[in-house]
MARFI-512490 format. One record per atom (N, C-alpha, C): residue in three letters; x, y, z. Coordinates in steps of 0.2 Angstrom, whole numbers, padded with zeros to 4 digits, always signed. Layout:
<recs>
ALAXYZ;...
</recs>
This chain:
<recs>
MET+0456-0568+0422;MET+0454-0567+0415;MET+0452-0559+0415;ARG+0448-0557+0419;ARG+0445-0550+0419;ARG+0451-0546+0421;ASP+0456-0547+0426;ASP+0462-0543+0427;ASP+0466-0543+0422;GLU+0467-0548+0418;GLU+0471-0548+0412;GLU+0468-0543+0407;MET+0462-0543+0406;MET+0459-0539+0401;MET+0460-0531+0403;ILE+0459-0530+0409;ILE+0460-0523+0411;ILE+0467-0521+0410;SER+0472-0525+0412;SER+0479-0524+0411;SER+0480-0522+0403;SER+0477-0526+0399;SER+0478-0525+0392;SER+0475-0519+0390;ILE+0469-0517+0392;ILE+0466-0510+0390;ILE+0471-0504+0393;LEU+0474-0505+0399;LEU+0478-0500+0401;LEU+0485-0499+0397;SER+0487-0505+0395;SER+0493-0505+0391;SER+0492-0502+0385;GLU+0487-0504+0382;GLU+0484-0501+0375;GLU+0483-0494+0376;LEU+0480-0491+0381;LEU+0479-0484+0383;LEU+0486-0480+0383;ASN+0490-0483+0386;ASN+0497-0480+0388;ASN+0501-0480+0381;GLY+0500-0485+0377;GLY+0503-0485+0371;GLY+0500-0480+0365;THR+0494-0477+0366;THR+0491-0474+0361;THR+0494-0466+0360;SER+0498-0464+0365;SER+0501-0458+0365;SER+0507-0457+0370;PRO+0513-0455+0367;PRO+0519-0454+0371;PRO+0519-0449+0377;ASP+0512-0445+0376;ASP+0512-0440+0381;ASP+0508-0443+0388;ILE+0506-0449+0388;ILE+0503-0453+0393;ILE+0508-0455+0398;GLU+0509-0453+0403;GLU+0515-0455+0408;GLU+0513-0461+0413;ALA+0506-0461+0414;ALA+0504-0467+0419;ALA+0496-0467+0418;SER+0493-0473+0420;SER+0486-0474+0420;SER+0484-0479+0425;ALA+0478-0478+0428;ALA+0476-0483+0433;ALA+0468-0483+0433;VAL+0466-0489+0435;VAL+0459-0490+0436;VAL+0458-0491+0443;ILE+0454-0487+0447;ILE+0453-0486+0454;ILE+0445-0487+0455;SER+0444-0491+0460;SER+0437-0492+0462;SER+0435-0485+0465;THR+0428-0484+0466;THR+0425-0478+0468;THR+0427-0477+0475;ASP+0429-0482+0479;ASP+0431-0482+0486;ASP+0438-0480+0487;GLY+0442-0480+0481;GLY+0448-0478+0482;GLY+0454-0484+0481;LEU+0451-0490+0480;LEU+0456-0496+0480;LEU+0458-0497+0472;MET+0465-0498+0472;MET+0468-0499+0465;MET+0466-0505+0463;ILE+0463-0505+0456;ILE+0461-0511+0453;ILE+0467-0514+0448;ASP+0470-0509+0445;ASP+0475-0511+0441;ASP+0479-0504+0439;SER+0485-0504+0438;SER+0488-0498+0436;SER+0495-0499+0432;ILE+0497-0494+0428;ILE+0504-0494+0425;ILE+0506-0487+0428;LEU+0510-0488+0433;LEU+0513-0481+0436;LEU+0521-0482+0437;PRO+0523-0476+0437;PRO+0531-0476+0438;PRO+0532-0477+0446;LYS+0538-0480+0447;LYS+0539-0482+0454;LYS+0539-0476+0459;THR+0539-0470+0457;THR+0539-0465+0461;THR+0532-0463+0464;LEU+0527-0466+0461;LEU+0520-0464+0463;LEU+0518-0470+0468;ASP+0514-0468+0473;ASP+0511-0472+0478;ASP+0504-0474+0476;GLU+0503-0480+0474;GLU+0497-0483+0471;GLU+0491-0481+0477;ASP+0492-0482+0483;ASP+0487-0481+0489;ASP+0485-0473+0489;ARG+0490-0469+0488;ARG+0489-0461+0488;ARG+0485-0460+0482;MET+0487-0462+0476;MET+0484-0460+0470;MET+0476-0463+0470;GLY+0476-0469+0473;GLY+0468-0471+0473;GLY+0464-0467+0478;ALA+0467-0465+0484;ALA+0463-0461+0488;ALA+0461-0455+0485;MET+0466-0452+0482;MET+0465-0445+0479;MET+0460-0445+0473;SER+0461-0450+0469;SER+0456-0451+0463;SER+0449-0452+0466;ALA+0448-0456+0471;ALA+0441-0457+0474;ALA+0439-0451+0477;ALA+0443-0447+0480;ALA+0441-0441+0483;ALA+0438-0436+0478;MET+0442-0435+0473;MET+0441-0430+0467;MET+0434-0433+0464;LEU+0434-0439+0463;LEU+0427-0442+0459;LEU+0422-0439+0463;SER+0422-0441+0470;SER+0416-0439+0474;SER+0415-0431+0474;LEU+0420-0428+0474;LEU+0419-0420+0474;LEU+0416-0418+0468;GLY+0419-0421+0462;GLY+0417-0419+0455;GLY+0409-0421+0454;GLU+0407-0427+0456;GLU+0400-0429+0456;GLU+0395-0424+0460;ARG+0397-0422+0466;ARG+0393-0418+0470;ARG+0393-0411+0466;THR+0399-0409+0464;THR+0399-0402+0461;THR+0395-0402+0455;ALA+0395-0407+0451;ALA+0391-0407+0444;ALA+0384-0407+0446;SER+0382-0411+0451;SER+0375-0411+0453;SER+0372-0404+0456;GLU+0376-0402+0461;GLU+0375-0396+0465;GLU+0374-0390+0460;LEU+0378-0390+0455;LEU+0379-0384+0450;LEU+0375-0385+0443;ALA+0370-0390+0444;ALA+0366-0392+0438;ALA+0369-0393+0432;ARG+0375-0397+0432;ARG+0379-0399+0426;ARG+0377-0406+0423;GLY+0373-0409+0427;GLY+0371-0416+0425;GLY+0376-0421+0428;GLN+0376-0427+0425;GLN+0380-0432+0428;GLN+0387-0431+0426;LEU+0392-0432+0431;LEU+0399-0431+0429;LEU+0401-0436+0424;ASP+0406-0433+0420;ASP+0409-0437+0414;ASP+0416-0438+0415;GLN+0419-0432+0416;GLN+0426-0432+0416;GLN+0429-0426+0421;ILE+0435-0427+0423;ILE+0438-0422+0427;ILE+0445-0420+0424;LEU+0447-0414+0424;LEU+0453-0412+0421;LEU+0456-0407+0426;ILE+0463-0409+0428;ILE+0467-0405+0433;ILE+0473-0403+0430;LYS+0474-0397+0429;LYS+0481-0395+0426;LYS+0485-0392+0431;GLY+0491-0395+0431;GLY+0497-0392+0435;GLY+0503-0390+0431;THR+0508-0387+0434;THR+0513-0384+0430;THR+0517-0390+0427;LYS+0517-0396+0429;LYS+0521-0402+0426;LYS+0516-0407+0423;GLY+0510-0405+0421;GLY+0506-0409+0417;GLY+0499-0410+0420;TYR+0495-0414+0417;TYR+0488-0415+0418;TYR+0486-0422+0421;ILE+0480-0421+0425;ILE+0477-0427+0428;ILE+0471-0427+0424;LEU+0469-0433+0421;LEU+0462-0434+0418;LEU+0459-0440+0421;MET+0453-0439+0423;MET+0449-0444+0425;MET+0443-0445+0422;ALA+0441-0451+0421;ALA+0434-0453+0418;ALA+0431-0459+0421;GLN+0425-0458+0422;GLN+0421-0463+0425;GLN+0421-0470+0421;ALA+0421-0475+0424;ALA+0421-0482+0421;ALA+0415-0485+0424;GLY+0409-0483+0422;GLY+0403-0486+0425;GLY+0402-0483+0432;ARG+0398-0487+0436;ARG+0397-0484+0443;ARG+0402-0487+0448;GLU+0407-0491+0446;GLU+0411-0494+0450;GLU+0418-0492+0450;ALA+0420-0488+0445;ALA+0427-0486+0445;ALA+0428-0480+0441;VAL+0435-0478+0441;VAL+0436-0472+0437;VAL+0443-0473+0434;VAL+0444-0471+0428;VAL+0451-0472+0425;VAL+0455-0465+0426;THR+0461-0465+0429;THR+0465-0460+0430;THR+0471-0460+0426;VAL+0472-0454+0422;VAL+0478-0454+0418;VAL+0482-0448+0419;LEU+0489-0449+0419;LEU+0494-0443+0420;LEU+0497-0442+0414;ALA+0496-0435+0411;ALA+0499-0434+0405;ALA+0504-0428+0406;LYS+0509-0427+0401;LYS+0514-0422+0400;LYS+0511-0415+0399;PRO+0514-0410+0401;PRO+0511-0403+0400;PRO+0510-0401+0393;ASN+0513-0404+0388;ASN+0511-0402+0381;ASN+0507-0407+0378;ALA+0504-0411+0382;ALA+0500-0416+0379;ALA+0494-0414+0374;ARG+0493-0418+0369;ARG+0486-0416+0365;ARG+0481-0419+0368;LEU+0477-0415+0372;LEU+0472-0417+0376;LEU+0466-0420+0373;GLY+0464-0417+0367;GLY+0458-0420+0363;GLY+0459-0427+0362;LEU+0465-0429+0359;LEU+0466-0436+0358;LEU+0466-0441+0364;ILE+0469-0438+0369;ILE+0469-0442+0376;ILE+0463-0443+0379;PHE+0458-0438+0378;PHE+0452-0438+0381;PHE+0448-0443+0378;LEU+0449-0443+0371;LEU+0445-0449+0367;LEU+0447-0455+0369;ASP+0454-0456+0370;ASP+0457-0463+0371;ASP+0455-0465+0378;VAL+0454-0460+0383;VAL+0453-0462+0389;VAL+0445-0464+0390;LYS+0442-0460+0387;LYS+0434-0461+0386;LYS+0433-0468+0384;ARG+0436-0470+0378;ARG+0435-0477+0375;ARG+0438-0482+0380;ALA+0443-0481+0383;ALA+0446-0486+0388;ALA+0441-0487+0394;ALA+0439-0481+0397;ALA+0434-0482+0402;ALA+0428-0485+0400;GLY+0425-0485+0394;GLY+0419-0488+0392;GLY+0421-0496+0391;SER+0426-0497+0389;SER+0429-0505+0389;SER+0429-0508+0396;ILE+0432-0504+0400;ILE+0433-0506+0407;ILE+0426-0507+0411;SER+0421-0502+0410;SER+0415-0502+0412;SER+0411-0508+0410;ASP+0412-0510+0404;ASP+0409-0517+0402;ASP+0412-0523+0405;LEU+0418-0522+0408;LEU+0421-0529+0411;LEU+0419-0529+0418;LEU+0418-0522+0421;LEU+0416-0523+0428;LEU+0408-0523+0429;
</recs>
């Protein structure tokens, strides 16, 4: 039941914008909880890298007196990686196209992360 609800939240998130190319819910230790990814992406690699970025982001925010980590944004030449904490147990990671409307996507990701946090 919980897994179906998480899948539903990810499907809804991906459907909110054509600029969202992939999404995943990953535990803080790097294990994939659920995902909607293209076949070209390795779930294990994405999970491990998301967990590493989350850990580094938390430490950086703390060390530089920025408070509790809320979101991480990485911009590459081929698009964006957005991460938002989903409670203490997980992170929502989204891959977006280079011309994505980030304001709307951040809002949708934050909403999805809140719903997932409630389930976990």
